[in-house]
N, C-alpha and C positions, 0 to 999 in steps of 0.2 A: 305829388306834383306831376309823376310820370301820368298818373287816369286825367291828370285836369288837364294837362298841356294836350292828351290825346283827344279830349274832349272840348279841346279851344274855350276853357274857363281861361286857363293860362297860356300866351303865345308857344306854339308849335317850338319844341326845343330840336336841337341838331341831333343831340344823342344825350344819352344816359350812362353815367359811371356808376357801378357797384366797386366797393373798395373790397376785397375779397382777403382774407386772410388764409385761406386754405383751411381753417377749422370752426368753420360755422354748423350750427345742426343740421341735421337734415330738412328738417322744415324749413329752412331758411333757403336752402337751396332748391327745393321743389317750389317755392314762393317764387323764387326768382325765374325758374323756367316757366310758370306758370304768367308772371308779368310780360316775359317774352313772348310768348307765345299767344297772349291774349291780348295785348295791349301794344307793346313795342313792336312787333314787326307789323300787324295789320295796318298801324299809321305810318309805319316806314320811320320809325325812330330807333336807331341801331343801339343795342345797349351792351356795352364796353365793361369787361370784368377786369379790373385789374388786381391781379393775384400774386401769391406767394403762398409758403406754407408754415407758419409761425411752431406748429408741433412739430414738424421733421427738423425744421433750423433749430430748434432749443434742444433736441437731442443729438444735432451733429456735431462732433468736434471740429471738422472741418470748414464749418460755418461762422462766418463772421456773427458773434451773438448779440442780438439786440435782445435787451432786458425785458422779460415780463414781469410786471410787478409782485412778486413771489413773496408768500409770508416767511419769513426767517426767525427760527430759533437759534440766538446765539449760543456760543459755548457757555458764557457766563450766565446763561439761563432768560438772559432779556431777551423780548420780544423786539422784531424789525420786520422792513420790506424791503426788498431789492428796488432800485430806480424805474421808472416807468420809461420803457423807450417804444415800445409795440405800437402805440398808435402813429408816430411818426415814420417809422420803417415801412410798416403794413398798410398804411391808409394813406397817409398825406403823400408820402413820397412817389409812390406807387400812381395817384392819382394826378400828381403833377408832371409825372412821366407822360402817362397818357394824355394829357392836355396838349403839352408839348409836339407830341407825336401828331395831334389832330390838326395844330396849328403849321405844321410843317418845318416845325425847328425844333428836331430834337436835342438832348443835351449833347453836347455844350456849345450849340450855335447860339447866337446873340439873337433875341426878339427884337424887333424894332418897336420903339415906343408906340406907334399906331397899333398894332397888331397885339388884339387881346382876346376872351372868352367872358361872356357874362355869365359865372358861374351860381347857379341856385341852390341853394343849401336849404334842406327840411326841417330848418329848425320851427318850431311853434311858439305862439305865445307864451307857454309855460318855461321855455327857456331862451327868453328874449336876450338874458343875459351871456348866452352863447354866441349871438349875433356880431360877430366881427369881421374886419375887413380882412383881405387877403393880403399876405405877406410878400408878396410879387406882383410885378405891375403889369403882367399877361394875364392876370385872373380878376376880374372883378365881381366880388362877392355881393348877391341880391338875395333876399329871403320872404320869396311868395306867400308862404304861409302866415307871417307875421302880417304882411302888406292886406291879405285877407283878412287879418283879424281872429284868426283859427286857433285855437288851443286844441291839445291832444284829443279832447272829447271830440272835438268838431271833427277833427282828423277820422276819429274812428266811428261817428257817425256815417261820413261819408263813403269809407270803406264799406260800411256794413250796406250801404245804399248801392256799391256796385258789385256786390258778390265777394266781399275781401274782407270780411268781417274778422278771418282766422290768420290774417297777417301775423308772424311771428315776430317778436324781437331779435334784432342782429346783434348778436356777439359772439366772441370764442367759445367753444365747448367747453373749454377749461380755466375761464378766465376767473383769477383770483377774486375779482370784486364780486362775485355771484354770493347771492345771500343763501341762507337754509332753503328759504321756498324755490329757489331756481336750482340748486343740489337735489332737491328733494323731487321737482319735477323729472330730472334728466333720470334719477333712478328710478320712480314710479312708471315712467311712460316709456322707456327707450333703453333698455336692458344693455344693448351692443354699444349705443355710446355710454353709459354707466361705465362699463369695463373699459370703455376706452380711456375716460378720464381718469380713474383709478389706475391703471396702469401708468399713464402720465406723470401722475402725482408720485408713483413710486419712482419713476426713472428720474425724477430731478430733485431727488431726496439730497446728494450732493451738490446741487447748483448747477454752475456753468460747463457745460461741458466739454467747452475748447478749452477753458481755464484748468480744467481738471485733466485734462489729455496733456495739456504743459506742464503738469506737476503742481498746478497752484489750488491748494483745495480751498472750498468757503469754509469760514471757519464758524461753522453751525451747520443747521438742518432749514432746508427749503421745503415749504407746500403750498398747497392749494387753498386749502380751508383756513379761515382766521384763527381756528382753533390750534392749529399748529399740530394735528396730530393726521395719520392717515385717513385720507379720504373715506375708506371704508370704514373708520372706526370713527368718525367725524360725528359730533351730535348733530346732525341736521334736523332731527325731530325736534329738538328742544335745544334751549338756551343752558348752558351750565354756568355756575358762579364763578368758575376760573376765566372764563369765555366774555362773560361779563365785565371782570375785574380789569382783563385785558385790553378790550377795545374802551374802556374809560380810560386807561393807562394811555393808550394811545390818542384818544381824540377829545378825552378832557372834559366829556360833558355826557350826562343821562340820556339828552334827546338823540343823541346818536345811536342808542341801543339799537333802534330800528334796522340799521345796518346789517345786523345780525341775520335779520329775516328777509328782508326787500335787496340787500345789496345797497352800492351807489347808487342816488335814484336817475339820473340825467340821461340815462341811455348809454348807448355805445354806438360812436358815429366818429368821423374824423374832428369836427368839432363839436362834440358832447360828449367824449368819454368819459366813462364812468370814474377814469382814473384821473379826472382833472381836479377832482376835489383838493383844494388847498391844505385841508388838515390832514390830506396822504400822503402828501411828499415826503418823502426819506431820502435818506442816504442810504449808502451801498451794505452797509452795516457788516463788512466783512467780505463782501463778494469780490474776488479776483475780478480784477481789471482783464 
């Protein structure tokens, strides 16, 4: 959408916002720098980054914990998953905060009824079910790619024509919704990032750092990989019978076994987080509050 706006295929936008969790792959940050350098700045479109650092926050006992959807192995041997709060805390809220600042009404100032932004959301026709209205009156959502009738394939074709064929997918480096293909890609192409996610996986084994510091222990163990074993030992090159059985128990359908390889399909954005799949909604499974 930024490139289409810069080319005036779409109207010129006032600014673009990227919701940064602080733990994206290096390729995403390099691509963001390129977009700013080659497209945003030359056309006078400010590129604002709403940031936090979900990795550091998850390991900081003094930080108010916003839960990542970690895979849990309870003390009784049952599999579970922690509640997902990361999209709201690290994407939706920072975007709203930045929009308020751009409008000149930072929180808690009341925004007049006639003051609002038209917010473009990059959802293609493949993901039309994610196209929803904003939940606040000062943001009015619009979906230009759907209006153009563009599918994901159309977007890829256009990006290729602009020399942006290598546009990487945005998601947290250590997202528990990665499939085996994504874990292998990190391991095989970026040893430093692989070491980072392996170290994080070991560090979250006892769950909520803040709760643990207060003496409330997780009634089980937390993992990044769906197999619920250490990431550096997880079966990311093949699907084990136990892993398949666990996923069938969680989702109840052979059709969902593809999640083991490709992850939850609909990308990772404030409006299309791969954790939004209804079937993956779970309670805390003993996670201390």
